[in-house]
C-alpha positions in Angstrom: -82.0 176.4 86.6 -81.4 179.0 83.7 -80.3 177.9 80.3 -77.9 180.2 78.7 -77.6 180.3 75.0 -73.7 180.7 73.8 -74.0 180.7 70.1 -76.7 180.4 67.8 -78.0 177.1 66.5 -79.0 175.7 62.9 -82.1 174.2 64.1 -85.6 176.0 64.9 -88.5 174.9 67.1 -91.7 177.0 66.3 -95.2 177.2 67.0 -98.4 179.1 67.8 -99.1 179.0 71.5 -101.8 181.2 72.9 -101.5 179.4 76.5 -100.1 179.8 79.9 -97.3 177.8 81.6 -99.8 175.0 82.4 -100.6 174.0 79.1 -97.1 174.7 77.4 -94.8 173.3 80.1 -94.9 169.5 79.0 -94.2 170.8 75.3 -91.2 173.2 76.1 -89.6 171.1 79.3 -89.7 167.4 77.6 -88.0 169.4 74.4 -85.0 171.0 76.5 -84.8 167.6 78.6 -84.0 165.9 75.1 -80.7 167.9 75.0 -82.1 170.1 72.6 -80.3 173.8 72.8 -81.5 175.3 69.5 -84.2 178.4 69.3 -87.6 177.8 70.4 -89.9 180.5 69.2 -93.7 180.8 69.9 -96.1 183.1 68.3 -98.7 184.0 71.0 -100.4 186.8 72.8 -100.2 185.7 76.5 -99.2 188.5 79.3 -99.2 186.1 82.2 -96.3 186.5 84.6 -95.4 183.3 85.2 -95.6 182.0 81.7 -93.3 184.8 80.5 -90.8 184.2 83.3 -90.6 180.5 82.5 -90.1 180.9 79.0 -87.2 183.4 79.6 -85.7 180.5 82.0 -86.3 177.8 79.2 -84.9 180.2 76.4 -88.0 180.5 74.7 -88.3 183.4 72.2 -92.0 185.0 72.3 -93.4 187.0 69.1 -96.5 189.0 70.1 -99.4 188.4 68.2 -103.2 188.9 68.0 -105.2 185.6 68.3 -105.9 185.7 64.5 -104.9 183.1 62.0 -104.0 185.8 59.3 -101.7 187.5 61.7 -100.2 184.3 63.3 -99.4 183.1 59.8 -97.9 186.4 58.7 -95.6 186.7 61.6 -94.5 183.1 61.3 -94.0 183.4 57.4 -92.0 187.1 57.9 -89.9 185.4 60.9 -88.8 182.8 58.8 -88.2 184.9 55.6 -86.3 187.4 57.6 -84.3 184.5 59.5 -84.0 182.0 56.7 -79.9 182.0 56.6 -79.9 181.4 60.3 -81.6 178.1 60.2 -81.1 174.8 58.4 -84.1 173.0 59.6 -87.6 173.7 61.4 -90.1 171.7 63.2 -93.1 173.6 63.1 -95.8 172.2 65.5 -98.8 172.3 67.6 -97.9 173.1 71.1 -100.4 172.3 74.1 -100.5 168.2 72.9 -97.1 167.3 71.9 -94.4 166.0 74.0 -90.7 165.2 73.0 -88.9 162.3 73.9 -85.9 162.3 71.5 -84.3 165.3 69.9 -86.2 165.2 66.7 -83.5 167.0 64.9 -81.2 163.7 65.6 -83.5 161.6 63.6 -82.4 160.5 59.9 -85.1 162.2 58.1 -84.3 165.5 59.8 -80.9 165.6 57.6 -82.5 166.5 54.4 -84.2 169.6 53.1 -87.5 168.1 52.2 -91.2 169.1 53.5 -92.0 166.1 55.8 -95.9 165.5 56.7 -97.3 163.7 59.6 -99.9 160.8 58.8 -103.1 159.9 60.8 -104.8 156.5 60.9 -108.3 157.5 59.2 -108.9 158.3 55.6 -110.1 161.7 54.6 -113.8 160.2 54.0 -113.7 158.3 57.1 -113.4 161.3 59.5 -116.5 163.7 59.6 -114.7 166.9 59.9 -111.7 166.6 57.4 -114.4 165.4 54.9 -116.6 168.2 55.6 -113.8 170.7 55.2 -112.8 169.2 51.7 -116.1 169.3 50.5 -117.4 172.6 52.0 -113.9 174.6 50.6 -112.9 172.3 47.4 -116.2 170.6 46.4 -117.7 167.3 46.4 -115.6 166.1 43.1 -112.2 166.9 45.1 -113.7 164.9 48.2 -114.4 161.9 45.8 -111.0 162.0 44.2 -109.0 162.2 47.6 -111.4 160.6 49.9 -109.6 157.4 49.8 -106.4 159.1 50.9 -104.9 158.8 54.5 -105.5 162.2 56.4 -102.5 164.4 57.1 -102.0 166.2 59.9 -101.6 170.1 59.8 -100.2 170.1 63.7 -96.9 169.2 63.0 -94.4 169.3 59.9 -90.8 169.4 59.5 -88.0 169.8 57.2 -85.5 172.0 55.4 -86.2 175.6 56.2 -87.1 176.6 52.3 -89.4 173.6 52.2 -91.4 175.3 55.5 -91.1 178.7 54.1 -92.8 177.3 51.0 -95.6 175.7 53.1 -96.1 178.7 55.3 -96.7 181.1 52.5 -99.0 178.9 50.9 -101.3 178.5 53.9 -100.5 182.5 54.6 -102.1 183.1 51.2 -105.1 180.5 52.4 -105.6 181.8 55.7 -109.4 182.2 55.4 -109.7 178.5 54.9 -109.0 175.8 57.1 -105.2 174.9 57.5 -105.6 171.3 57.5 -107.8 170.9 54.4 -105.6 173.3 52.4 -102.8 171.0 53.4 -104.5 167.7 52.3 -105.8 169.3 49.2 -102.4 170.4 48.0 -100.7 167.5 48.7 -103.3 165.2 47.8 -103.4 166.7 44.5 -99.7 167.0 43.8 -99.8 171.0 44.3 -97.1 170.3 47.4 -93.9 168.8 47.1 -93.8 166.6 50.6 -93.1 163.0 52.0 -95.7 161.6 53.9 -94.5 159.7 56.5 -95.9 156.7 58.0 -97.8 156.7 61.5 -96.5 153.5 63.2 -94.4 155.1 65.6 -91.3 154.4 63.7 -91.3 158.0 62.4 -90.0 161.4 63.9 -93.9 162.0 64.8 -96.4 159.6 66.1 -99.7 161.1 65.9 -102.3 159.3 68.0 -105.6 161.2 68.4 -107.7 158.5 66.5 -106.3 155.7 68.1 -108.2 153.6 70.3 -107.3 153.3 73.9 -108.2 150.7 76.4 -107.4 149.5 79.8 -105.6 146.6 78.0 -103.2 148.9 76.4 -104.3 148.2 72.9 -101.5 150.6 71.2 -99.1 151.7 73.5 -97.3 150.8 76.9 -95.8 153.2 79.4 -92.5 152.6 80.9 -91.7 155.1 83.6 -92.3 158.5 81.9 -91.5 156.7 78.6 -94.2 156.0 76.1 -93.5 153.0 73.7 -95.3 151.1 70.9 -96.3 147.6 71.9 -93.0 146.3 70.0 -90.9 148.7 72.2 -90.2 151.5 69.8 -89.9 154.8 71.4 -91.7 157.5 69.1 -89.1 160.7 69.2 -92.3 162.9 69.1 -95.9 162.1 70.3 -98.5 164.4 69.1 -102.4 164.5 70.8 -101.3 162.7 73.7 -104.0 164.1 75.7 -106.7 162.5 73.9 -105.5 159.5 76.2 -106.5 159.6 79.8 -103.6 157.5 81.2 -100.8 159.2 79.1 -102.2 162.5 80.1 -102.1 162.0 83.4 -98.6 160.2 83.6 -97.3 163.1 81.6 -98.8 165.8 83.6 -97.6 164.5 87.0 -94.1 164.1 85.6 -93.9 167.3 84.4 -96.3 168.9 87.5 -93.1 170.7 89.2 -91.4 171.9 85.9 
């Protein structure tokens, strides 16, 4: 099956994807399976023939780029600036560990122009890497000031295109620093106007990397190929699913022939 795009849509899903099809197919196929017919743009550097043919089949636009954060953020920023009039809303995302269960643009919080951030479960000071990044880049005083705040995940952000451009510009000029540290510093010190969404499965994105998974299904259920919370809520987007073996194996099996 080949997707044919008849007109330009007002929504954009964009990500950095330096992966071959085996690592990106769950993202692409699950997104198209939701009925999303808007643009998908990957900034990436693969030359793998199968991957490129699959991207063409599923209507993914490629922006070639070397594997360097300065170039990646630069390409992202310039693409968004050039196409600002073409899009209303943008979903800016990691690729390798994201699966879609509903079209994110159908969610109510995607209808406004604000920048929406995705929360994790731990506080900054409770997670070794995040606290180290903040301390090394901004100093012990800043870590003390914001360390009790919940971690904001830099892997997925969404909102109106102007708010996304504003964020990408900030990270572009700070590309020598760790992106997630910059995000947490700017937001937690009031230098970034955004909304931090709860991480309980009810928002657009459920970030589950630091959740504990056991054989007793402590925090999720699998029903067919759908992943829900214990309360039966189906998160539209799940981020960091590959940290949980049963979930990862189910999705890889379901999308194996995609």
